[in-house]
VEXMI-213453 format. One record per residue (C-alpha): residue number from 0; residue in one letter; z, y, x. Coordinates in pm, whole numbers. Each point is the difference from the previous one (the first is absolute). Last residue first. Layout:
# VEXMI-213453
n:res:c3:c2:c1
NUM:A:Z:Y:X
...
//
This chain:
# VEXMI-213453
n:res:c3:c2:c1
498:H:3297:6321:2721
497:L:-214:-190:-253
496:A:-156:326:-123
495:D:-88:102:358
494:A:-171:-336:57
493:T:-201:37:-323
492:G:-112:350:99
491:A:-107:-121:346
490:M:-192:-289:-156
489:A:-168:239:-243
488:A:-96:245:276
487:T:-154:-276:211
486:N:-176:-143:-305
485:L:-143:339:-94
484:E:-130:47:355
483:I:-165:-344:-26
482:L:-172:103:-324
481:T:-139:316:160
480:A:-134:-198:298
479:V:-173:-237:-245
478:P:-160:294:-183
477:V:-132:148:329
476:Q:-133:-319:165
475:V:-162:-147:-312
474:N:-355:114:76
473:D:20:-92:367
472:L:93:-357:-98
471:F:-322:-32:-201
470:P:-215:137:283
469:V:179:-236:248
468:P:-64:-324:-193
467:Y:-280:-109:238
466:L:-60:-376:12
465:G:180:-126:-308
464:L:-37:295:-236
463:W:-365:39:102
462:L:-69:-373:-30
461:V:152:-23:-349
460:A:-175:320:-116
459:I:-340:-116:123
458:V:50:-339:-169
457:L:97:184:-322
456:I:-332:182:-21
455:G:-176:-328:86
454:L:167:-168:-297
453:A:-172:228:-251
452:V:-327:-4:198
451:T:4:-382:22
450:E:62:-30:-373
449:R:-297:222:-82
448:L:-224:-174:256
447:N:71:-354:-127
446:L:278:-230:116
445:D:-94:-370:0
444:I:-148:-191:-293
443:W:113:-361:-56
442:A:-225:-225:-206
441:R:258:-255:-112
440:N:197:-295:133
439:K:371:67:-25
438:K:252:-162:234
437:V:-168:105:327
436:E:174:-187:282
435:G:241:160:245
434:L:42:372:59
433:M:-35:306:-222
432:A:251:-9:-284
431:R:266:-235:139
430:Q:-17:140:354
429:Y:3:362:-115
428:M:308:-48:-218
427:W:185:-192:272
426:L:-90:272:250
425:L:149:259:-236
424:Y:311:-206:-80
423:I:88:-75:362
422:V:-82:338:157
421:G:205:171:-269
420:A:298:-225:72
419:I:-16:115:364
418:I:-11:364:-112
417:G:302:-55:-225
416:L:186:-156:293
415:A:-69:321:196
414:G:166:200:-277
413:A:310:-220:22
412:V:6:52:379
411:A:-19:378:-48
410:F:284:-9:-256
409:G:217:-192:244
408:V:-81:238:288
407:S:122:293:-207
406:I:-72:373:20
405:Q:-216:25:313
404:F:-168:-330:-94
403:V:-95:158:-335
402:G:-225:252:175
401:A:-166:-259:224
400:I:-48:-235:-298
399:I:-157:289:-195
398:L:-224:99:292
397:F:-129:-356:41
396:E:-58:-41:-375
395:G:-201:323:-18
394:A:-208:-71:310
393:F:-76:-359:-103
392:N:-107:60:-359
391:A:-345:147:77
390:L:-157:-234:254
389:G:4:7:381
388:P:309:-220:20
387:M:14:-253:-290
386:G:256:110:-259
385:M:-47:-292:-242
384:A:-165:236:-252
383:S:-258:87:268
382:L:-69:-367:70
381:T:-54:-57:-373
380:F:-230:305:-9
379:L:-220:-137:276
378:L:5:-357:-136
377:L:-100:118:-349
376:M:-295:189:147
375:A:-112:-305:201
374:G:29:-226:-306
373:L:-201:240:-215
372:R:-271:15:265
371:P:1:-379:52
370:L:-13:-98:-369
369:P:-155:-352:-9
368:S:182:-112:320
367:L:318:207:-35
366:L:50:-140:-350
365:G:151:-332:110
364:G:278:14:-256
363:L:84:114:-351
362:H:142:-183:-301
361:T:357:-40:135
360:L:-10:361:122
359:A:-25:123:-359
358:R:-202:323:-28
357:T:-267:-151:-225
356:G:-350:53:-140
355:S:-161:-76:336
354:R:-235:295:51
353:E:173:271:-204
352:E:337:-132:124
351:L:-107:44:361
350:M:-108:358:-67
349:G:337:71:-163
348:V:181:-163:292
347:L:-203:220:234
346:A:92:319:-187
345:F:367:-103:-2
344:M:-20:-52:375
343:A:-168:338:53
342:G:271:185:-194
341:T:257:-196:199
340:T:-143:119:329
339:V:-72:363:-92
338:G:320:74:-190
337:H:209:-205:242
336:A:-137:194:296
335:L:64:339:-160
334:M:357:-83:-100
333:L:45:-170:339
332:L:-91:322:180
331:V:246:203:-210
330:A:283:-250:58
329:G:-77:-28:372
328:N:28:376:49
327:L:326:-3:-196
326:G:153:-286:197
325:Q:-121:118:341
324:L:134:353:-41
323:N:330:-90:-166
322:W:111:-51:-359
321:A:66:-375:19
320:Y:-6:55:-375
319:I:-375:69:0
318:G:-79:-290:233
317:F:171:-263:-217
316:V:-156:154:-312
315:V:-342:-55:163
314:F:93:-355:99
313:G:103:-76:-358
312:L:-346:127:-93
311:H:-143:-280:214
310:S:212:-271:-165
309:I:-66:118:-355
308:S:-369:20:90
307:S:10:-360:126
306:Y:127:-94:-346
305:A:-313:153:-153
304:I:-221:-170:261
303:L:137:-339:-108
302:R:-43:89:-368
301:K:-362:93:61
300:M:-64:-325:189
299:D:154:-220:-272
298:E:174:-305:153
297:Q:316:184:102
296:V:280:-172:197
295:L:-9:198:326
294:A:-38:332:-184
293:L:349:-57:-144
292:L:149:-23:348
291:A:-185:309:124
290:G:100:214:-297
289:Y:365:-102:36
288:L:2:58:377
287:I:-150:350:0
286:G:162:105:-328
285:I:345:-105:125
284:V:-73:198:319
283:G:-80:312:-201
282:L:302:-39:-227
281:T:220:-20:311
280:M:-172:306:149
279:G:66:198:-317
278:V:364:-116:-9
277:P:45:108:365
276:A:-171:335:-84
275:F:223:88:-300
274:I:240:219:200
273:A:-293:177:168
272:S:-179:25:-336
271:A:305:166:-161
270:E:20:253:285
269:P:-377:67:1
268:F:-41:38:-378
267:L:-307:222:-54
266:P:-166:-89:333
265:L:61:-380:-1
264:C:-42:-79:-370
263:F:-293:236:-71
262:R:-298:-21:237
261:I:83:-310:202
260:L:145:-204:-286
259:G:-274:120:-234
258:Y:-267:-105:250
257:T:149:-352:-7
256:G:-37:-8:-378
255:T:-342:167:-12
254:K:-113:-260:252
253:L:34:-279:-258
252:L:-247:185:-222
251:L:-259:35:278
250:G:-134:-310:175
249:A:184:-268:-191
248:L:-46:143:-349
247:L:-337:165:63
246:I:-144:-317:155
245:S:156:-221:-269
244:G:-152:218:-274
243:A:-340:-14:169
242:T:20:-381:4
241:P:95:-26:-368
240:A:375:-30:-62
239:E:161:-331:-108
238:T:128:-125:336
237:H:82:345:132
236:A:201:100:-309
235:D:182:-334:-9
234:P:88:13:371
233:L:117:365:-34
232:W:222:-7:-309
231:S:268:-207:175
230:H:88:261:261
229:V:318:162:-129
228:P:233:-230:201
227:F:-138:40:269
226:L:-211:303:87
225:P:-330:99:-160
224:I:-128:259:127
223:K:-21:133:-360
222:V:338:-132:-109
221:A:162:126:321
220:F:-150:348:-57
219:A:159:35:-344
218:V:326:-149:131
217:F:6:242:295
216:F:-49:313:-209
215:G:300:-74:-221
214:L:189:-126:306
213:M:-43:339:168
212:L:153:171:-304
211:W:298:-235:7
210:M:53:44:375
209:G:-26:379:-15
208:S:249:6:-290
207:S:257:-188:210
206:E:-56:183:328
205:P:-4:352:-144
204:L:-352:148:18
203:Q:-107:319:174
202:T:-354:78:-117
201:H:-224:129:280
200:L:-279:-257:-51
199:L:-9:110:-365
198:E:-175:322:94
197:F:-287:-173:183
196:Y:-37:-257:-279
195:D:-32:266:-271
194:F:157:-137:-322
193:T:178:330:-61
192:Y:308:151:-161
191:I:113:290:217
190:G:367:100:-38
189:T:61:-140:346
188:Q:267:-267:-37
187:E:-23:-56:-376
186:G:-380:-11:18
185:H:2:-251:286
184:V:235:-231:-193
183:F:-210:43:-316
182:Y:-332:-91:166
181:L:154:-290:197
180:G:132:-151:-323
179:L:-335:51:-173
178:I:-181:-182:281
177:A:262:-279:-7
176:V:-52:-51:-377
175:L:-378:-10:56
174:M:49:-257:279
173:L:191:-227:-237
172:L:-283:37:-250
171:S:-252:-102:265
170:G:185:-323:76
169:T:-20:-103:-365
168:V:-366:105:-12
167:T:-83:-220:299
166:F:165:-317:-129
165:L:-134:31:-355
164:F:-355:87:109
163:F:-35:-293:240
162:K:154:-242:-252
161:Y:-235:116:-276
160:A:-305:-26:226
159:A:100:-349:119
158:Y:61:-128:-357
157:L:-328:151:-119
156:R:-192:-148:296
155:R:110:-359:-42
154:E:-356:-143:5
153:H:-161:239:249
152:G:-21:378:14
151:W:-263:237:-138
150:L:180:149:-302
149:G:373:-29:81
148:I:-27:42:377
147:L:-230:304:-9
146:F:192:130:-306
145:Y:334:3:183
144:M:-168:150:306
143:P:-131:285:-216
142:V:355:76:-122
141:L:193:-38:327
140:M:-184:272:196
139:L:99:266:-253
138:E:372:-83:21
137:W:30:88:369
136:F:-243:290:-56
135:V:233:157:-257
134:Y:306:-79:214
133:F:-153:179:299
132:L:-78:301:-219
131:V:364:4:-112
130:L:115:-29:362
129:D:-222:278:127
128:L:-143:-118:331
127:A:-295:-199:-135
126:L:-251:-127:261
125:F:57:-376:39
124:V:84:-45:-368
123:G:-301:208:-103
122:M:-237:-214:204
121:I:151:-307:-169
120:G:-64:150:-343
119:A:-360:90:88
118:Q:-66:-353:132
117:T:138:-152:-318
116:A:-220:230:-208
115:L:-300:-105:211
114:I:62:-371:-56
113:L:62:66:-371
112:A:-329:188:-41
111:A:-186:-276:185
110:F:143:-266:-236
109:T:-83:216:-302
108:S:-361:35:116
107:W:-28:-366:97
106:N:67:-124:-353
105:H:-67:-367:67
104:R:-95:-225:292
103:I:230:113:281
102:S:-58:-250:285
101:H:-351:132:64
100:W:68:341:156
99:S:379:-38:27
98:V:1:-36:381
97:L:-195:324:33
96:V:229:209:-221
95:A:322:-109:171
94:V:-159:59:342
93:P:-114:349:-103
92:G:362:92:-88
91:L:170:-178:293
90:L:-92:271:250
89:A:108:291:-223
88:T:347:-147:-49
87:L:30:-78:373
86:L:-97:359:85
85:V:257:127:-251
84:L:254:-220:180
83:L:-100:147:337
82:L:16:358:-128
81:S:335:-67:-170
80:I:154:-89:336
79:G:-157:288:193
78:D:100:266:-252
77:M:-171:80:-329
76:G:144:221:-270
75:L:-41:51:-372
74:L:209:224:-224
73:Y:-95:61:-361
72:Q:334:156:-75
71:I:305:-67:-220
70:G:296:239:24
69:M:84:-33:-368
68:T:-106:352:-101
67:P:-286:-25:254
66:I:-186:-277:-187
65:W:-311:-36:219
64:P:3:255:282
63:V:-261:-84:270
62:R:68:-124:355
61:V:-258:-192:207
60:V:98:-106:355
59:Y:-210:-137:287
58:L:86:-133:346
57:Y:376:-8:-37
56:G:212:-14:317
55:N:219:295:-98
54:A:-181:247:227
53:G:-341:-128:-100
52:P:-169:-319:121
51:T:-377:7:73
50:A:-235:-221:-201
49:V:-374:52:56
48:W:-105:-366:39
47:W:260:-140:-237
46:L:-112:238:-276
45:G:-363:-104:57
44:L:94:-369:-10
43:V:184:68:-327
42:I:-304:171:-153
41:L:-232:-281:113
40:L:228:-263:-159
39:E:5:186:-332
38:A:-379:27:7
37:S:-15:-379:48
36:T:237:-54:-295
35:V:-212:224:-224
34:A:-332:-153:108
33:L:127:-358:-41
32:A:127:82:-349
31:A:-338:156:-88
30:W:-186:-301:141
29:Q:201:-249:-206
28:A:7:206:-320
27:F:-377:62:15
26:T:-69:-370:55
25:T:225:-101:-290
24:R:-147:236:-257
23:N:140:-150:-322
22:R:259:282:-4
21:G:-54:230:296
20:T:26:341:-166
19:L:367:33:-101
18:G:162:-233:252
17:I:-226:118:282
16:L:82:365:-69
15:L:374:-67:-28
14:G:-3:-203:322
13:G:-182:277:185
12:L:243:257:-140
11:L:302:-192:127
10:P:-170:-121:319
9:L:-101:359:92
8:L:313:172:-135
7:I:254:-163:233
6:L:-174:32:338
5:M:-162:320:-123
4:N:337:170:-43
3:L:77:-76:364
2:W:-339:150:90
1:Y:110:324:-169
0:M:228:98:288
//
C-alpha cells in the first residue's frame, strides 16, 4: 500500500525541498509547509474513510526486503490504533505551522524543514513493524526536535535541548540492546534471524530473560511518556521550546511512548508484562498525582500544562496496564484527546505570550474582556483537559477509571483524586489569567482568522471525541480484543508456572 510510504516520504521530501529552496523566502516556506501538512491530513482522512481490516486486524501492510542477510525489512503496517495516532499526527501538522506564522522570525525554511522531518519520524514510529526500522524512526524524530528547541526556543533553550536529547537517547540505547536480545533469542529457537514484528510475536521467552528484555523496551518508552522518575526533561523542554515544538512534544512525541507499550511491551512480552502490570499501574498513579501536585504550584503557564501532561499520560499508562476492554479503549481515546486538548492549550499560551510578552500568571489577569475569543477558546480546552462531560478527555478518563476499578478500587480512587486535582489547577490557571482586573494596559488584539482556523480544527476534534467517540472506538476494537486475548493467555501461563 504505497499511501503508507507517502505518509513518511511526503513530509520528508517536502521538508528537504523547502530547506534547500526556501532560504530568505519566508512566505514561500510558510505556504509550502502548510500545503505539505494539509496534503498529509487529506491522505490520512482518505485512508480512514476506506479502511477495512484484514484477517490479522491490519488495514494496510507494506513489506519490502531491505537487508535480507540480517533479516531486516522495510515493513510498515497500520491497524486501528496506529491509524488513529497517524490521524492525530496529520491533524497537528497544519496547526503547528499556522501558530508559528509570525512567532518564528528567522530562518523559516529551516524551521519548516525540521517540523516536517519531525512529523515524518513520528509517522514512521507509528507505522514501522520491523524493529530495526522502528528504531531508525524512533531516533530520527529526536534530531529535528532537538534543533527546534535549541535554535528557536527561549532563554535556556540549549540546556533544555541537551537534557531532552540525553534522556531520550539513553532510553533508546537500552531499547536497542533489548531488540538485539529478542533477535538472537528468536534466532536460536527457530533458526530464523529476523526483526519482523509478526514473527517475533511467536518467540517463547524464559521468564527471567523475558522480563529483562521487556524492561529494556519499557524504560525507553517510560522516558518518552514520561513516567516518574525519568520525567524531569519534559517541563524544561516544554518551557523553552517554541510553540510548535511544544505542540509536537505534547501532542505527538509523548504518545510514541504509550504507543510503544501497547504495540511492543504487551504483545511481545505478555507473561512479563502481566507480572509487571501492578508496577506499571503504580507508576501510572504516581505520575497522575505527582504531575497534578506540581502543576498546582506553577506560575508559568507552559510549565503548568507540561506537568498536567505528566498527570494525563499517567492516566494512559494506568489504563494500559489495567489490560482490559475499558482500560485499553480509554487509554487510546485519552491519547487522542490529550494530543488535541494540550496541543490547543500550548497554541493558546503561545498566542497569549505574543500579545502580552509573558506567560507568568502573576503578570496576567483580566484578559477575557479585551480578548473574548481567545478567552472563550482557552475556557473550552481547559474544560476539556479537566474531563468535562461532552468534551474530549471525559470519555477516555471515564473508561480508564472503569477499567482500573475492576482491578483495584484503591487505584481507581487514587486516579479520581488526580482528576479532582486537575480541576483545581486548571481552573486556578484560567481564573488568574483571564478573570479579574487587567494588569497590563496595551492595545490588545484578539484572535485573527489564521489563529481561529488553527484552533477551530482542534475545536471540531474536541467536540467529536467528546460527543461521539464511537468511530474511534470502532477502529480499535480488533487490536484491543487481540491484546486482551494475550493477557488471558499470559495470566493462565503465569498461574500454571506458579502451580
